[in-house]
TORKE-507697 format. One record per atom (N, C-alpha, C): residue in three letters; y, z, x. Coordinates in steps of 0.02 Angstrom, whole numbers, plus 50000, padded with zeros to 5 digits. Layout:
REM residues N
ALAYZX;...
REM end
This chain:
REM residues 398
MET486854481749011;MET486594487348957;MET486534492348994;SER486574500048944;SER486624505148956;SER485754507848938;GLU485694511048990;GLU485024513048999;GLU484564518048940;PRO483954518748921;PRO483764522548865;PRO484074531148894;ALA484174534548843;ALA484394542348839;ALA484024546448893;SER483234544148920;SER482734547348943;SER482644545749014;ALA483244540049026;ALA483194539049090;ALA483794540949130;ARG484214542549099;ARG484734542349129;ARG484754553149183;VAL485084555249211;VAL485034557849262;VAL485354563549213;SER485054570149225;SER485134579149197;SER485564579749257;LEU486464579049264;LEU486484584249319;LEU486364592649271;ALA486224591349240;ALA486334602149228;ALA485724602149252;ASP485164597749276;ASP484644599049308;ASP484684599249389;ALA485154595449403;ALA485304595249472;ALA485294600249498;ASP484934601849582;ASP484904607349629;ASP485524606349665;LEU486104612349658;LEU486654611249675;LEU486474616449754;LEU486054617649757;LEU485744622049828;LEU485574618549875;GLY485634611249856;GLY485444605749916;GLY484804602149897;GLY484624596349905;GLY484234592649888;GLY483674594549982;ASP483654585850002;ASP483494585050060;ASP483914589150113;ILE484454589350104;ILE484844592950163;ILE485494596550136;PRO485584601850172;PRO485934609350141;PRO486494606650120;PHE486644610850050;PHE487364609550026;PHE487724614850046;ARG488104613850108;ARG488594617950143;ARG488844616050208;PRO489424617150247;PRO489444614650303;PRO489174615750357;LEU489034608950391;LEU488524605450431;LEU488784607250494;SER488394611350549;SER488524608550625;SER488584599250627;ILE488584601750689;ILE488514592650696;ILE487664591150739;SER487164596550764;SER486724595350739;SER486384593650684;GLU486494595850661;GLU486264597950586;GLU486454589950534;MET486884587050565;MET487194580950522;MET486834575850549;LEU486694575550630;LEU486264571050660;LEU485694571350642;ASP485464577450619;ASP484684579550586;ASP484674576550509;ALA485154578850475;ALA485264576050389;ALA485234568650395;ALA485574565050450;ALA485504556950445;ALA484764554850457;ILE484484556950531;ILE483794554750524;ILE483294553750444;ALA483284559950424;ALA483074565850372;ALA483124559250308;SER483894556550306;SER484104552550238;SER483624544850268;ILE483464543150330;ILE483364537950321;ILE482404537850297;ARG482034546150345;ARG481314545350307;ARG481034547550258;ARG481684548950215;ARG481614551750154;ARG481614545450101;HIS481984540250126;HIS482324536750077;HIS482264528850117;PRO481374526150151;PRO481584523350203;PRO481664516250157;ARG481614516050100;ARG481594507850055;ARG482104504850034;ALA482804511650015;ALA483434508550004;ALA483904509650068;THR483734514550132;THR484074512650197;THR483824506650232;LEU483294505350245;LEU483064500750274;LEU483304492950253;GLY483374492850187;GLY483224488950142;GLY484144484550149;LEU484514490450118;LEU485214488450151;LEU485334487750213;SER485054489950261;SER485074488250322;SER484734483450353;ILE484524481050337;ILE483924474250330;ILE484464469950337;ALA484744468550281;ALA485034465750223;ALA485724463150272;VAL486264469650304;VAL486724468450323;VAL486804465150394;SER486124468750437;SER486024467150528;SER485894459750504;THR485404456050467;THR485244449750489;THR485854443650466;VAL486304447450419;VAL486754444050414;VAL487324443350452;ILE487614448050491;ILE487814448950561;ILE487534445850613;GLN487024447250631;GLN486904445650687;GLN486544438050706;VAL486374435550627;VAL486404426550644;VAL487034424550643;LEU487414428150632;LEU488174425150620;LEU488464423050684;GLY488194432150748;GLY488504429950819;GLY488044426250830;SER487404425350829;SER487004420850852;SER487264412750848;LEU487534411850787;LEU487744405450780;LEU488494405650832;LEU488884408950821;LEU489394408250880;LEU489364410050945;ALA488754413150970;ALA488454409851034;ALA488274403651040;TYR487934398450998;TYR487864391651014;TYR488374389450992;TYR488804389050974;TYR489444384550960;TYR490074386750971;PHE490084393351039;PHE490774396451050;PHE490984390251113;ILE490244388951162;ILE490534386751207;ILE490774380251220;GLY490694375451175;GLY490904367551183;GLY490624363651157;PRO490604355551148;PRO489924351351108;PRO489694350151181;GLU489994349351242;GLU489804348851337;GLU489084354751326;ALA489154360251331;ALA488474367151324;ALA488174366251283;ARG488184363751217;ARG487744359351147;ARG487094357251193;GLU487414351151244;GLU487224346251244;GLU486724347551300;GLU486724354451358;GLU486434356551395;GLU486404365651380;PHE486244366151325;PHE486314373951333;PHE485734378551350;THR485694379851429;THR485314386351462;THR485614390751465;PRO485164396951475;PRO485274403651482;PRO485714404351547;GLY485704400751591;GLY486104400751673;GLY486754397951650;LEU486914394251605;LEU487564392151585;LEU487694400451568;LEU487504401651514;LEU487934407851487;LEU488004413251556;VAL487424414651577;VAL487774419351645;VAL488124416951687;ARG488284411751696;ARG488784407851746;ARG489544409851720;SER489384408251652;SER490244408551616;SER490274416051580;ILE490464419151633;ILE490814427751613;ILE491224430451563;GLY491864423851557;GLY492324426351501;GLY491844422951437;THR491464417651446;THR491124419551369;THR490774425751347;GLN490424424751398;GLN489934430751372;GLN490404435851363;PHE490864440251402;PHE491434444951387;PHE491574442151327;ILE491734438551272;ILE492114435351241;ILE491634435851203;LEU490954433951183;LEU490374434951133;LEU490164443351115;GLY490084445851180;GLY490064452751170;GLY490394455151136;ALA491104454551149;ALA491504460751090;ALA491484456151022;ILE491374448451016;ILE491354447650936;ILE490744452750909;GLY489994450650942;GLY489564455350933;GLY489764464550909;LEU490084465750959;LEU490294471350949;LEU490734474850881;VAL491034469750885;VAL491544470050824;VAL491324467350753;LEU490684464150770;LEU490384463550687;LEU489754468650677;SER489354471050718;SER489134478150712;SER489494480750688;ALA490024484950716;ALA490434491250697;ALA490834488550621;TYR490684483650603;TYR491244482450542;TYR490504482950490;GLY489884478450536;GLY489134481250502;GLY488904488250464;ILE489054493150504;ILE489054502050523;ILE489484502850438;LEU490194500950470;LEU490594504350411;LEU490484501650335;LEU490044494950316;LEU489794493550260;LEU489224497750233;VAL488654498950291;VAL488184502750246;VAL488484509950272;ALA488964511950284;ALA489054516450280;ALA489214520850194;GLY489524516050181;GLY489914515450109;GLY489294512750065;LEU488834509150076;LEU488254507250038;LEU487754515650035;LEU487754519250074;LEU487244523350083;LEU487704528650083;ALA488184528850048;ALA488694535450049;ALA488374539549966;PRO488364535149923;PRO487894539349862;PRO487334539149860;LEU486974537049898;LEU486234539349909;LEU486174545549933;ILE486494547750006;ILE486504553950021;ILE486844560549978;GLY487274557549949;GLY487534561249884;GLY487254562449846;ARG486574559249803;ARG486194562049772;ARG485814565849802;GLY485574562849852;GLY485284569149902;GLY485314576149902;LEU485924576449927;LEU486564582549924;LEU486344589249851;LEU486374581849811;LEU486354587849730;LEU485544587449708;GLY484964585649750;GLY484454586649741;GLY484054582149672;LEU484714575449685;LEU484554569849622;LEU484014565449651;PRO483414561249606;PRO483204557149632;PRO483554549549659;THR483324548849695;THR483704541049708;THR483244533149715;SER483334528549697;SER482884524049738;SER483394516849737;PRO483144512349751;PRO483384506949778;PRO483654501549751;ARG483554502249688;ARG483864499149634;ARG484444504549609;GLN484434510049611;GLN484944515649611;GLN485424514849665;ALA485444516749716;ALA485924514649761;ALA486364508649756;TRP486094502149757;TRP486474496149730;TRP486784496849694;ARG486564501549629;ARG487024499549569;ARG487634505849583;ASP487354508849626;ASP487944514249637;ASP488744510649676;ALA488574507149716;ALA488894504649767;ALA489064495349744;ARG488764492849690;ARG488834485549683;ARG489674485749650;PRO489764488949605;PRO490554488749578;PRO491154490149634;ARG490944491449690;ARG491434494249764;ARG491534490249797;MET491174484349799;MET490794480749865;MET491654478049895;GLY491824473949836;GLY492304468449869;GLY492984476049897;ARG493044481049867;ARG493554488149894;ARG493234489849958;LEU492604490649958;LEU492374492050036;LEU492364487350086;ALA492034481350070;ALA492424476050130;ALA493024476250157;ALA493514476350100;ALA494134475350120;ALA494514481450171;VAL494344489450140;VAL494474495550177;VAL494054494750223;SER493374490150248;SER493004491950315;SER493354485750366;ALA493944481050324;ALA494004477250377;ALA494674480550379;LEU495024481350349;LEU495824485650369;LEU495764491050430;ILE495164493550446;ILE494904498450472;ILE494614496350550;MET494504491450546;MET494284486750596;MET494884482150602;THR495474481150578;THR495914476350600;THR496544480950633;GLY496674487950596;GLY496944492650644;GLY496734496450687;SER496004495950711;SER495914497450771;SER495854491650826;LEU495834489350797;LEU495854480350865;LEU496714480150870;THR497054483050821;THR497854479950838;THR498104486550894;ALA497694493350875;ALA498004496250924;ALA497464495051015;LEU497354490751002;LEU496794493151067;LEU497394484251104;VAL497514480551072;VAL497834474351081;VAL498644476451122;LEU498984479551066;LEU499594482551060;LEU499824482151133;PRO499414489251185;PRO499634493351259;PRO499504486651299;ASN499114480851263;ASN498774475451325;ASN499164471651324;ALA499624469751286;ALA500044464451277;ALA500304462751330;PRO500804465951370;PRO501174464151438;PRO500564462251494;LEU499944464651504;LEU499174461351535;LEU499184455751499;LEU499014454151459;LEU498524446951408;LEU499384442551425;MET499894445451420;MET500444438551451;MET500574435651539;LEU500314441551557;LEU500294440251640;LEU499944437151648;ILE499064435851623;ILE498724434051636;ILE498704428251619;ALA499124424951555;ALA499224419851541;ALA499654414251579;ALA500104419451590;ALA500674413651657;ALA500654416051711;GLU499954418551720;GLU499594416951817;GLU500124422651848;GLY500534429051822;GLY500984431551862;GLY500834435751939;PRO501084438151962;PRO500804443152007;PRO500274444152029;VAL499924446652062;VAL499174450652043;VAL499424457952047;GLU499954460952099;GLU499984466452081;GLU500304468951999;ALA500814464551977;ALA500844466251913;ALA500284466751835;ILE499904461451867;ILE499194462151827;ILE498994466851827;ILE498814470351894;ILE498484478451894;ILE498724481951879;ILE499654484251876;ILE499834488951859;ILE499704486651776;ALA499824482351729;ALA499924484251680;ALA499164486851670;GLY498674481151683;GLY497924484051683;GLY497824491151684;VAL498104494151744;VAL497904501451750;VAL498094506751682;PHE498894504051683;PHE499034508351597;PHE499024505951535;GLY498724498151522;GLY498694497451467;GLY497994496351431;VAL497584495751481;VAL496894497051458;VAL496724503551423;PRO496884509051478;PRO496694515651478;PRO496944520851383;LEU497684517551372;LEU498024518051305;LEU497614515551265;GLY497524507651272;GLY497304503851211;GLY496844506751175;LEU496264506051230;LEU495554511151228;LEU495754517851171;ALA496194519651196;ALA496334528151184;ALA496494527451102;ALA497054523951078;ALA497344523651015;ALA497014518550958;MET496404515050994;MET495694509350956;MET495524516350945;VAL495224519950980;VAL494744525450960;VAL495314531250908;TRP495864533250925;TRP496224537350864;TRP496164534050818;VAL496344528250802;VAL496354524450742;VAL495824525350680;TYR495264521950734;TYR494484522050703;TYR494214528950684;VAL494404534650709;VAL494294540650696;VAL494614542850643;LEU495244541950649;LEU495774543750590;LEU495564540750513;LEU495254535150537;LEU495214529650455;LEU494524530750440;VAL493984530950459;VAL493424530850449;VAL493094534850409;PRO493384538050387;PRO493274543150302;PRO493354541850247;ALA493754534650252;ALA493854529250200;ALA493464525250164;VAL492934523150220;VAL492244521050195;VAL491874522050146;PRO491834530150143;PRO491464533250090;PRO491754536850026;ALA492374538250048;ALA493114539650004;ALA492994532749932;VAL492934526549961;VAL493084522649922;VAL492554520649873;VAL491894522049894;VAL491434520949856;VAL491194529749800;MET491384535249825;MET491204541149816;MET491784543849768;GLU492374542249787;GLU492764544049749;GLU493074539349708;ARG492794532749702;ARG493014527049651;ARG493714527849674;GLU493934526249736;GLU494784524949748;GLU494984519049755;SER495434515949752;SER495894511249777;SER495744510349844;VAL495964504149883;VAL495864505349961;VAL496504507249985;ALA497254508949945;ALA497634511849958;ALA497474520249980;GLY497204523149927;GLY497084526349906;GLY496694530049953;ALA496074525749985;ALA495394529750004;ALA495804529150095;LEU496354524550107;LEU496614526650187;LEU497044532550168;ARG497324534750135;ARG497774539750127;ARG497234546450113;ARG496644546250071;ARG496274550350092;ARG496094552250143;ALA495734547250198;ALA495464545450257;ALA496044552350318;ARG496664549550305;ARG497024554650338;ARG497194560950329;THR497264564250250;THR497064567750224;THR496464573750258;LEU495674570350263;LEU495194573450274;LEU495274573250362;SER495424570050373;SER495544570950447;SER496064574050487;ARG496264576450449;ARG496984580550471;ARG496644588150498;GLY496664590250568;GLY496574595050607;GLY495984595250615;ARG495504587650623;ARG494684590850634;ARG494614582350674;TRP495194580450702;TRP495024575050755;TRP494504576850810;TRP494544579750831;TRP494144580750897;TRP493494579650867;ARG493304584150819;ARG492644587150792;ARG492144581650785;THR492764577850736;THR492474569250708;THR492284565550774;CYS492834564850826;CYS492654561150878;CYS492184561650921;GLY491904570650917;GLY491344571650948;GLY490664569850932;THR490754571150865;THR490014566250826;THR489984560050829;LEU490434555950820;LEU490534551650826;LEU490034548050885;LEU490494550050928;LEU490274550751010;LEU489584549351026;LEU489544555951015;LEU488754558651034;LEU488044554450972;ALA488294552450914;ALA488094547750900;ALA487914539350909;LEU488484537350947;LEU488304531950983;LEU488044531351038;LEU488034535951061;LEU487484537851144;LEU486734536651117;ILE486594540951040;ILE485934540251029;ILE485764533451003;THR486384529550968;THR486204524850953;THR486334518451017;VAL486374517351051;VAL486334514151120;VAL485584515351145;PHE485304519951143;PHE484964522551188;PHE484264519351135;MET484294521251087;MET483914518051033;MET483924510751018;GLY484414507151005;GLY484474502250992;GLY484264496351054;LEU484404498351127;LEU484634494651177;LEU483984494551213;PHE483874500851237;PHE483164503251273;PHE482714504351233;ALA482544506951200;ALA481964508251157;ALA481824502651119;LEU482184499451065;LEU482084492351038;LEU481974487651042;ARG482674484951073;ARG482764478351108;ARG482444477051172;ALA482194480751207;ALA481934479551268;ALA481364474951279;PRO480824475951209;PRO480134472351231;PRO480664465251204;PHE480974463951161;PHE480984457851140;PHE481374454451199;LEU481924457751255;LEU482074455251313;LEU481534453251352;LEU480834457551367;LEU480404456751399;LEU480044449551387;VAL479934449551322;VAL479714442951296;VAL480124435551287;GLN480724438851308;GLN481184432351308;GLN481264431351387;LEU481154433051429;LEU481194431051506;LEU480444429151526;ALA480044430751476;ALA479284430251499;ALA479254420251491;VAL479414420451419;VAL479414414551410;VAL479864408551412;PHE480364411151406;PHE481084405851415;PHE481524407051487;GLY481174412251505;GLY481584414851571;GLY481794407751638;ASP481374402651624;ASP481214396351691;ASP481544389551652;ALA481234389251583;ALA481354382851542;ALA482004381051541;GLU482074375151545;GLU482764373151533;GLU482704367451447;GLY483004365451440;GLY483424358351378;GLY483554364551323;THR483634362451265;THR484024363351207;THR483364367251170;GLY482974365151159;GLY482194368051147;GLY482224374451157;ALA482314375851229;ALA482114382151247;ALA482374386551256;SER483264383751249;SER483744389351242;SER483884390751182;VAL483624386651125;VAL483594389151041;VAL483034393051036;GLY482654394851058;GLY481824399851074;GLY482044404251091;ALA482474403751156;ALA482624411251166;ALA483084414651131;LEU483514412351111;LEU484114413551069;LEU483974414850994;ALA483214412051000;ALA483054415950910;ALA482614422050937;VAL482264422450979;VAL481934428450997;VAL482494434051025;ASP483214431251053;ASP483624439351031;ASP483834440850995;THR483904435550932;THR484124437150857;THR483754440550847;LEU483074438950847;LEU482614445250800;LEU482694451250841;GLY482724450250913;GLY482564458750931;GLY483284462050913;ARG483954458750897;ARG484514463450879;ARG484444465950803;ILE484024461050752;ILE483964459950688;ILE483724467650694;VAL482894468050724;VAL482654473150710;VAL483114479850732;SER483214479550804;SER483404484650845;SER484264488250794;TRP484524484050761;TRP485024485750727;TRP484904489250644;SER484514485450621;SER484164488050576;SER483864496050562;VAL483754495550622;VAL483434505050617;VAL484024509050638;VAL484254506750703;VAL485164510750712;VAL485534510450666;LEU485704505250627;LEU486334506650575;LEU486164512050514;PRO485684512750491;PRO485714518250432;PRO486104524850474;PHE485704525050543;PHE485724531350575;PHE486544532150583;ASP486964528050611;ASP487684529850620;ASP487884528750535;ALA487754526550521;ALA488194524550431;ALA488164534750403;GLY487434535850420;GLY487414541750392;GLY487734544750428;VAL487834546150475;VAL488294552550506;VAL488924552850484;ILE489134545750482;ILE489894543950419;ILE489974548150371;ALA489544545950333;ALA489504546950268;ALA489314556750273;LEU488884558050298;LEU488834566250318;LEU489454570250350;LEU490004566350377;LEU490534568550412;LEU491014569950354;TYR490994564150314;TYR491384564450258;TYR491214568850207;VAL490464571650188;VAL490464577250123;VAL490734583750191;ASP490734585350259;ASP490714591850281;ASP491574592150303;ARG491864585850305;ARG492564588150300;ARG492914587350228;ARG492524587050142;ARG492564590150098;ARG492424600150087;MET491864599350118;MET491754606150120;MET492334611450145;ARG492284608850210;ARG492674613550256;ARG493474611550240;ARG493744608950201;ARG494564604750188;ARG494624610250111;GLU494264607150082;GLU494354608850004;GLU493894612549974;GLY493394615049997;GLY492974618249984;GLY492224616549922;PHE492294610249939;PHE492004605249896;PHE491414607449866;ASP491004612649891;ASP490364613849891;ASP490464622449855;LEU490854625749877;LEU491034629949812;LEU491354628149733;ASP491784622449748;ASP492004619949676;ASP491324618149647;LEU491054612749671;LEU490234612849626;LEU490094616249588;ARG489704620249613;ARG489314624949604;ARG489714630249543;THR490264630249543;THR490784633449500;THR491224629249448;ARG491034621549447;ARG491374616649399;ARG490914617349349;THR491114615149301;THR490934614249229;THR490794606649225;ARG490234605449189;ARG489674599649191;ARG490384593549163;PRO490324586549169;PRO490584582649120;PRO490324583849053;ALA490684580848997;ALA490594580548919;ALA489784574248939;SER489414579748901;SER488864576048897;SER488424576148843;ALA487894571448843;ALA487454572748786;ALA486834576248801;PRO486554577848756;PRO486114585848746;PRO485624583648817;GLY485594590748838;GLY485234589148899;GLY485494587848983;GLY486244587348958;GLY486564588049044;GLY486924581349051;GLY486724576549042;GLY486764568849036;GLY487384567349022;ALA487654563049036;ALA488384559649013;ALA488294554148976;PRO488704552848935;PRO488804547648883;PRO488394540948900;ALA488054539148866;ALA487664533348892;ALA488434528048901;GLY488024523448978;GLY488734515948974;GLY488324512249023;ASN488534507049034;ASN488384503349084;ASN487974505549154;GLY488694508549174;GLY488474513349226;GLY488824507449311;THR489234504049284;THR489514499649332;THR490064498349332;ALA490284498649272;ALA490974496049251;ALA491504501949262;ASP492164500349287;ASP492644502349310;ASP493064503549252;ALA493274509749263;ALA493604514249196;ALA494504508649239;PRO494784510149176;PRO495394507349177;PRO495934510049222;ASP495824514249255;ASP496224518749330;ASP495794517649367;GLY495494510949379;GLY495134507749440;GLY494594513649456;ARG494354517149428;ARG494024521749434;ARG493174522449421;GLY492884517949431;GLY492094518449422;GLY491864524649395;THR491504522549351;THR491094527449300;THR490404525649300;THR489844528149294;THR489424527649285;THR488994531349236;ASP488514530349196;ASP488264532249148;ASP487894543249128;ASP487894543549223;ASP487694552349230;ASP488064555549249;GLY488614552849275;GLY489114556449283;GLY489054559649358;PHE488814555749410;PHE488694557549464;PHE489444557249508;PHE489674552549489;PHE490384550249525;PHE490984556149488;GLU491044557949432;GLU491514560949417;GLU491434567649469;LEU490754569149485;LEU490674576649510;LEU491194575049588;TRP491214570949625;TRP491454569249688;TRP492404567149677;ARG492714564749613;ARG493084564049630;ARG493764569949654;PRO494154569849678;PRO494404575549712;PRO495014578449662;ASP494994574949626;ASP495464576249562;ASP495064581349512;PRO495354587849519;PRO494924592649464;PRO495124592349378;LEU495694587749388;LEU495824587549288;LEU495564582049265;ALA495094578449314;ALA494894572549310;ALA493964574549290;VAL493854578849279;VAL493444583349280;VAL493284587349210;ARG493814592749235;ARG493774597349179;ARG494534602649168;PRO494574603849108;PRO495374605749115;PRO495324611349141;GLN496094612149161;GLN496304617949212;GLN496664625049142;PRO496474629749139;PRO496954634649103;PRO497604634549144;GLN497934635549057;GLN498604634349087;GLN498854643649134;GLN499214641249173;GLN499254646749211;GLN500154649049174;PRO500234653249171;PRO500884655749167;PRO501454654349237;PRO501934653849220;PRO502564654749273;PRO502554659049316;HIS502634656449358;HIS502894663549396;HIS503434666349405;GLN503284674549401;GLN503844678949402;GLN503964680649486;PRO504644683149503;PRO504764683649550;PRO504454693149556;PRO504274694849609;PRO504074702049620;PRO504724707249604;VAL504674711249541;VAL505074715749536;VAL505434721249588;PRO505834720849608;PRO505924725749687;PRO505674733049663;HIS505404736949700;HIS505444744949707;HIS505854749449688;GLN505964750449637;GLN506414755949607;GLN506104764949603;PRO506594767949655;PRO506314775949658;PRO506474778049573;PRO506014782949564;PRO505904784349503;PRO506504790149485;VAL506964790149420;VAL507524793449398;VAL507364799649354;PRO507724804049428;PRO507434812649397;PRO507764812849325;GLN507314816149290;GLN507604818849226;GLN507814825249205;GLN508504826249172;GLN508974830149180;GLN508354838449130;PRO508384842649168;PRO508194848349112;PRO508354850049063;VAL508284850548992;VAL508474850448906;VAL508614857248922;PRO509184860148901;PRO509344867348902;PRO509064867448841;GLN508694876248823;GLN508274878148804;GLN508984883848728;GLN508914881648674;GLN509244886748623;GLN509014891548605;PRO509564897548609;PRO509234903348589;PRO508994904348528;PRO508584908648518;PRO508184908348465;PRO508634911848402;VAL508524910548352;VAL509214911748300;VAL508934918248257;PRO509264923448260;PRO509144929348236;PRO509004931748148;GLN508334932348131;GLN508034931848072;GLN508484938148031;SER508684936847991;SER508974944547936;SER508314947147917;PRO508584954047930;PRO507694958247878;PRO507814957847813;GLN507124956147793;GLN507134958747712;GLN507264962747685;THR507454963047618;THR507584968647578;THR507004968147511;TRP506744974947510;TRP506384975347451;TRP506594978347406;THR506744974647327;THR506844981147265;THR506254981747222;SER506424986647201;SER506044989047137;SER506124987047062;THR505694984647049;THR505854984446958;THR505684988946911;
REM end
């Protein structure tokens, strides 16, 4: 159902000089501050989406923790059993990290339109944020899964000899050598793939790209700025670890140890797991929007620095619209025939990288090669003709 004309956003009235966040290339510190500012100015939209995603991910991780170690452990599930099972703890921790990283990518795609509207000074709301991202949920989930799959594949491939030696109980010396070379190489490859492809998450939502098109855009935007992107994400990760583990989750860990530390039995174990799950939901609900906001702002910064998006948008002609600057009325969520979504306010038209989709380009004359410089040709002097003598006039009398 289309919205009334009065409810549509007028892009002609949008403040292209920036709303909550400066509409220009941002420094690393400005991106971190802007990620926090977006949470503070839009708490319902950011925290609402984050709580929903965090709850699903952390509950799934807790279920895996409960059922991962087999029927015998479920009969007597105690914290001491998990502590003694180092291998199980490592596997569960790795699964939790993968699920959390996947959740960060999902939230980054969901919050990208909200941050984009804030950049243009347009009004935002939880309903608007969900309406912007809902048509792209399938492709957003697919792009996030491909990024995680590619990163994990890059981690596993260099460590394949190590894993085969451990499975075959090979010589200790060979296992150590394979680990010394394989583990650092695998970690470096995983980080490289993740940083290279992470701009695809905002691109698939903001530019209404296909899955393959978003991955190609990510490689284009990351070219030449990989180290800066990696440094920004690493700094955001350090802040996340401090906020999520030490500041927010510590109280729940203390409650878990005080209430269920010496208790045994299935009831105590389930209670301890429930408290731990609640702590993870609370902590990740706060830190997920921060990490996701940094990813979305990195995408915007790369477009400004590489494509001059901020300068182009200031001079770009608005899309064809109804009186008042708004775009023609529509349902706001349907995808166009080319697979790119459209909204009734023309917001996503501004983010499409192809300028032909937004405004017609003037016809340029064919390029002519420069004419080589030729010295001036000296002019020949024109010879002057001698004056013609005039015959004397004769006067006759009548």
